[in-house]
C-alpha positions in Angstrom: 24.0 -32.2 -6.9 21.9 -29.7 -9.0 20.5 -26.8 -7.0 16.9 -27.8 -7.8 17.5 -31.2 -6.1 18.8 -29.7 -2.9 16.3 -30.5 -0.1 16.0 -28.3 3.0 15.5 -31.6 5.0 13.2 -30.2 7.7 15.2 -30.4 10.9 12.1 -31.4 12.9 12.1 -34.7 10.9 15.7 -35.4 11.9 16.6 -35.9 8.2 20.1 -37.2 7.5 20.7 -34.5 4.9 20.5 -31.8 7.6 23.7 -33.0 9.2 25.4 -33.0 5.8 24.7 -29.4 5.0 27.7 -27.2 5.5 25.5 -24.4 6.7 23.3 -26.4 9.1 23.0 -24.9 12.5 25.1 -26.4 15.2 23.5 -28.4 18.0 23.9 -25.4 20.3 22.2 -23.1 17.8 19.3 -25.6 17.4 18.6 -25.7 21.1 19.0 -22.0 21.8 15.8 -20.1 22.0 15.3 -17.6 19.3 12.6 -15.9 17.2 11.6 -15.0 13.6 9.1 -12.5 12.4 7.3 -12.0 9.1 4.3 -10.2 7.7 0.8 -11.4 7.2 -2.4 -9.6 5.9 -5.4 -9.2 8.2 -7.1 -11.9 6.3 -4.2 -14.3 6.6 -4.0 -13.5 10.4 -7.6 -14.6 10.8 -6.8 -17.9 9.0 -3.8 -18.5 11.2 -5.8 -17.8 14.4 -8.8 -19.9 13.4 -12.2 -20.0 15.0 -11.8 -19.4 18.7 -8.1 -19.6 18.3 -8.3 -23.3 17.2 -5.8 -23.1 14.4 -3.0 -21.2 16.2 -3.4 -23.5 19.2 -3.0 -26.6 17.0 0.0 -25.1 15.3 1.7 -24.4 18.6 0.9 -27.9 19.8 2.3 -29.5 16.7 5.5 -27.4 16.5 6.2 -26.7 20.2 6.8 -23.0 19.2 5.1 -20.0 20.5 3.1 -18.0 17.9 2.1 -14.4 18.5 0.5 -11.8 16.3 0.6 -8.0 16.5 -2.8 -6.5 17.3 -5.2 -5.7 14.5 -4.2 -2.0 14.5 -0.4 -2.7 14.8 1.0 -2.7 11.2 4.5 -2.9 10.0 5.5 0.6 8.8 4.7 1.4 5.2 2.3 -1.6 4.9 -1.2 -2.5 6.0 0.1 -5.9 7.3 0.4 -7.3 10.7 3.4 -9.0 12.2 3.6 -12.7 13.3 6.4 -13.7 15.6 7.4 -17.3 16.2 9.6 -18.1 19.2 11.3 -21.3 20.4 14.1 -23.6 19.4 15.3 -23.6 15.8 13.5 -26.8 14.9 10.3 -25.7 16.6 10.3 -22.4 14.7 11.0 -24.0 11.4 8.1 -26.5 11.9 5.7 -23.6 12.8 6.7 -21.6 9.8 6.1 -24.6 7.5 2.7 -25.2 9.0 1.7 -21.5 8.6 2.9 -21.2 5.0 1.2 -24.5 4.1 -2.0 -23.1 5.6 -1.8 -19.8 3.7 -1.0 -21.6 0.5 -4.0 -23.8 0.8 -6.2 -20.8 1.5 -5.0 -19.2 -1.8 -5.3 -22.4 -3.9 -8.4 -21.0 -5.7 -6.4 -18.0 -6.9 -3.0 -19.7 -7.7 -1.7 -22.5 -9.8 -0.4 -25.5 -7.8 3.2 -24.4 -8.5 2.6 -20.7 -8.0 5.5 -18.6 -6.7 4.3 -16.7 -3.7 6.0 -14.2 -1.4 6.9 -14.3 2.3 8.4 -11.2 3.9 10.7 -11.7 6.8 11.5 -8.9 9.2 15.3 -8.7 9.9 17.2 -6.0 11.8 19.5 -4.0 9.6 22.4 -5.0 11.8 21.9 -8.7 10.7 21.3 -8.1 7.0 25.0 -8.0 6.4 25.3 -11.6 7.5 22.6 -12.6 4.9 24.1 -10.6 2.1 27.7 -11.7 2.7 30.9 -10.2 1.3 30.2 -8.8 -2.1 26.7 -10.4 -2.0 28.3 -13.9 -2.0 26.0 -15.4 0.8 22.7 -14.2 -0.7 23.8 -15.3 -4.1 24.5 -18.8 -2.8 21.2 -18.9 -1.0 19.4 -18.0 -4.2 21.2 -20.6 -6.3 20.8 -23.4 -3.8 17.1 -22.7 -2.9 16.0 -21.6 -6.3 13.9 -18.9 -4.6 14.2 -15.2 -5.3 15.5 -13.3 -2.2 15.5 -9.5 -2.0 16.4 -7.2 0.9 14.7 -3.8 1.2 16.8 -0.7 1.6 17.0 0.7 5.1 14.0 3.0 5.6 15.1 6.3 6.9 11.6 7.7 7.1 10.9 6.4 10.5 13.1 7.7 13.3 14.6 4.9 15.5 13.3 2.2 13.1 16.0 -0.3 12.0 14.2 -3.3 10.6 14.2 -4.3 7.0 12.2 -6.8 4.9 13.7 -9.9 3.3 11.3 -11.0 0.6 11.5 -14.6 -0.4 9.6 -15.5 -3.6 9.1 -19.1 -4.8 7.1 -22.3 -4.4 6.6 -23.5 -0.8 9.6 -25.9 -1.1 11.8 -23.2 -2.5 10.7 -20.7 0.2 11.3 -23.3 3.0 14.8 -24.0 1.7 15.6 -20.3 1.6 14.1 -19.7 5.0 16.1 -22.6 6.5 19.3 -21.0 5.2 18.4 -17.5 6.4 17.4 -18.8 9.8 20.7 -20.7 10.1 22.6 -17.6 9.3 20.6 -15.5 11.8 21.2 -18.2 14.5 24.9 -17.7 14.1 24.8 -13.9 14.1 25.7 -12.3 17.4 23.8 -9.1 16.4 20.5 -10.9 15.9 18.1 -10.4 18.9 17.4 -13.9 20.0 14.4 -13.0 22.1 11.7 -10.3 21.8 8.8 -9.7 24.2 6.4 -8.6 21.5 5.9 -9.1 17.8 5.5 -5.3 17.6 8.5 -3.8 19.4 7.9 -0.3 18.0 6.1 1.4 20.9 8.5 4.3 21.2 9.3 4.7 17.5 8.0 7.7 15.5 6.5 6.2 12.3 5.2 9.4 10.8 8.5 10.5 9.2 6.8 13.8 8.5 7.2 17.3 9.8 4.5 18.5 12.3 1.2 19.2 10.7 -1.5 21.5 12.1 -4.6 19.8 13.5 -7.9 21.5 14.1 -11.4 20.6 15.0 -13.6 21.9 12.2 -15.8 24.7 13.4 -17.8 25.1 10.2 -18.9 22.6 7.6 -17.0 22.4 4.3 -17.4 20.5 1.1 -16.2 17.0 1.7 -16.2 13.5 0.4 -17.0 11.0 3.1 -15.6 7.5 3.5 -16.2 5.1 6.4 -18.3 2.3 7.8 -21.4 4.4 7.4 -20.3 6.5 4.5 -20.9 6.0 0.8 -18.0 7.8 -0.6 -20.3 10.5 -1.8 -21.4 13.9 -0.6 -23.9 14.3 2.2 -26.4 17.2 2.0 -28.3 18.7 4.9 -31.8 20.0 4.9 -30.6 23.5 3.8 -28.9 22.1 0.7 -25.3 22.7 1.8 -22.8 19.9 1.9 -21.9 18.8 5.4 -18.4 17.9 6.6 -19.7 15.0 8.6 -21.6 11.9 7.6 -24.2 10.3 9.9 -26.5 11.9 12.4 -25.6 13.6 15.7 -23.0 15.9 17.0 -19.3 15.2 16.5 -19.0 13.7 20.0 -21.4 10.9 19.1 -18.9 9.8 16.4 -15.8 10.0 18.7 -12.9 12.3 18.4 -12.2 14.2 15.2 -8.9 15.4 13.7 -8.2 17.5 10.6 -4.9 17.9 8.8 -3.6 18.9 5.4 -2.1 16.8 2.6 -0.7 18.2 -0.6 -3.2 18.0 -3.4 -0.8 16.0 -5.6 -0.9 13.1 -3.1 -4.7 12.9 -2.7 -5.0 10.6 -5.7 -2.6 8.1 -4.0 -4.6 8.3 -0.7 -7.9 7.7 -2.4 -6.7 5.2 -5.0 -8.5 4.0 -8.2 -12.2 4.0 -7.6 -11.6 4.8 -4.0 -10.0 1.5 -3.2 -7.1 2.8 -1.1 -9.3 5.0 1.1 -11.9 2.3 1.6 -9.2 -0.2 2.6 -7.9 2.3 5.2 -11.3 2.9 6.6 -11.9 -0.9 6.8 -8.6 -1.5 8.6 -8.8 1.4 11.0 -12.6 1.6 11.6 -12.4 5.4 11.3 -14.4 7.7 9.1 -12.4 9.8 6.6 -13.5 12.9 4.8 -11.5 14.7 2.1 -12.3 18.2 1.0 -13.1 19.0 -2.6 -10.5 20.5 -4.9 -9.8 24.1 -4.1 -10.9 23.7 -0.5 -7.5 24.0 1.3 -6.3 24.3 4.9 -6.1 28.0 5.8 -3.0 29.7 4.4 -1.8 26.5 2.6 -2.5 24.6 -0.7 -3.1 21.4 1.2 -6.4 19.5 1.0 -8.3 18.9 4.3 -8.5 15.3 5.6 -10.7 14.8 8.6 -10.6 11.5 10.5 -13.4 10.7 13.0 -13.5 7.8 15.5 -11.9 6.4 18.6 -8.4 7.7 19.2 -6.7 4.4 18.2 -8.8 4.3 15.0 -7.7 7.9 14.2 -4.0 7.1 14.8 -4.2 4.0 12.6 -6.0 5.8 9.8 -3.5 8.7 9.9 -0.5 6.4 9.8 -1.9 4.5 6.8 -2.7 7.8 5.0 0.8 9.1 5.6 2.3 5.8 4.4 0.5 6.3 1.1 1.7 9.9 0.9 5.3 8.7 1.6 5.2 6.0 -1.0 3.8 8.5 -3.6 6.5 11.0 -2.7 9.2 8.4 -3.3 7.7 7.7 -6.7 
């Protein structure tokens, strides 16, 4: 049989081909409760939840699986994406994944050709990646050949202390992705190191995501030249009645805007934080809900050559914005 003709034979349909597959999960593996996680954007998360939770409720009813999403400020390290976790028996999870990917593909049909190759990024513990790779890469090569999908595993990220998850990116048409996911799920179901159950799609509460040495924080006591971004900001400079440029956008004292934190980022990384035409910084403000101000060139943290970044808002918004900024800095450092 040619690889392109191999069907994943959705197990929830009870297709006869599933029992003929040499790598099909055993009956015990199919019945045993397990989980799988992958990434979705905030927009995709909204589509999956649906109005008043109608879509996610329907998907859970159709599949029998439990579907959970990380909260809107809980992002996978190094990305602005949330985590979706599907729990249940093998067949239930597979059905739920299929429903979700079909939904996301239909949402994107205006931007893609019908046979477009899209990406899905699975979250797999580093300890289980060896099972997917196989000796000398033999297993992942066979998965690629049989599914016709492109499968790539990210390197282990050492920037985050205590963080051991990696991303397995599957690129292809919906059918190719489902074939590859079926094989990956089968291999994970057989792997003794794979955590069969998790209590939360975001199990990183005690993990340090910063990956950076301690930075000095300060509450600005005097105004400084700053570019302001945020829900009420314009990305421009705000001038007070005396003609000087204020560090804070909007009216009222700092307390009316929430807490405020200032830290330094090397000038060479500011471009990556701001992005072309301010796209990156505006995305960070939209995701976090915080206001962000960056000092002008030459205006550095005292005793350093680092530009000042001030984040204002509720504590959770500040933490989210800071994490996203540091992720941009980290990515730029690697480049």
